[in-house]
N, C-alpha and C positions, 0 to 999 in steps of 0.2 A: 605086329610090325608097324602098323600105321601110327599107333600110340607112341612107339619108340622114336619115330621120326618127328611126331608132333611136339614132343617135349623140347628138343633143342630149338625148334622153330618158335615155339612159344617163348622160350628163354631169350632167344635173339630179338624177337619183336619187343619183349618187355625191356630189355637192356636199352634199345634205341629209344623207345617211348620214355623210359625213366630219365635218360640223359637229356633228351630234348625238353621234356616237361619240367625237369628241375632247372634247366637253363632259363626257361620262360618264367618259372616261379621266382627265380633269383632276381628278376627285374621288379617283381611285385613285393616280395616279402624278404628278399635277401637270400643268398645261397645257404648261409648257416641256419636260417630259420627253415628253409626248405629241407635241409638235411635233418633237422630236429623233427619236423613234421613227418618225414619218411620214417624216422626211428620210432615215433609213436605208433604210426599205422602198422609198421612191421611188427612191433612188440605186441600190439593187440591181436593181430592176425596169428602170429606165432603162438601166443598164449591160448587162443581158441583152439588151434590145431593141437597143441600139446595136451590140453585138457581132454579133447576128443579122443586122443590116443591113449592117454594115461588112464582114463576111465572107460576105455573100450567102447566108445560110442560108434566107432568105425572098425568093428572086428574083422571085416574082410580085408583090411590092409595091415594085418598083424605084423608083417615084416618091417613096418615103419614104427614099431612100438616106441613109446616114450619111457625112458628109463630114468633112474635117479641121477642126481648130479654129485654123488658122493665120491667118485673116483676121478674127478677132473684133472687133466694134465695141462701144463702151461700152454702147449701148442694148440689146444682146443679153443683158445681165445683168438688165434690167428685168423680164422675165417671171418669173424666179426670185424676185425681190423681191416682185412682185405675188402670187405663190403663197404666199410666207411670210406676207404681210399677210392673205391670205384665211384661211390655216390658223390664224393668231393671232386675228383679229377675229371670225370666225364663231362659235366656241364661246362667246366672251365675250358676243357679242350674244344668242345663244340663252339664255345664263344670265340676262341682264337682261330680254329681251323675249319669250322663248319662240320655238320654231321657226317657227310660223306667221307671226308678225309680222316676225321677222328675215328670212325668205326673201321675204316680200312686199316689204319694203323693198329687199332685194338685187335682186329682179327689176325693180322700178321703176327703181332706180338703173342697172341694166344696160340697160334699155330707153332711158332718157333719154340715157345716155352713148353707147350704140351709135348712136342716132339722130343725135346731134351728130357722132359720128365719121364716119358715112356721109355726112352733109351736108358736113363739112369735106373729106373725102377725095374725094368726087365733085363738090365745088364746086357744090352744089345746095341748095335750100331743102327741108326736109321737106314731104312731101305733106300735104294736109288729112287724109287717112285716117290717116297715121302720127301726126300731132299729136292727132287725135281719139282714136285708140286709146290712146296714152300718157296723154292727159288722163283718159280713163275709168279707166285703171289707177291713176292718182294719186288719183282720187276713191275708188276701192276701197280703197286704202291708208289714206286718211283715215277711211273707215268702219271698217276693221279697228282702227285706232288708237283711235278713239272707244270701241270696245267694250272696250278694255284697261284703261280708267280705273277 
């Protein structure tokens, strides 16, 4: 259970750090160069991970196995495009809005979109508690935005 909670915390911290550090890098090497550097680092680390699983250097994590790319579908390229959009848009938003407001807006957007996704994929209506929680978060974003003026 602790690991299950640690994963989204690690992801959240990484998202903030990546956006802020990319913004800072953009002043030194330019945003496009920072994105390219990210892509190189990501590719190298992904390649190492893929090789480790493909050749079973990490057999205790068999559920994460590396399979062949023979049956790729067009939609399997969308996560990479989404990652590119995240890496491009986040530092730009931080530059214009600041980190606090940027990530408040990102979190609200993620909550609304994920609630809609769950509703669509489960063919159900969001619960009152989900709608209330997201509504409160939207009000919080409005409060944060009003302080930015």
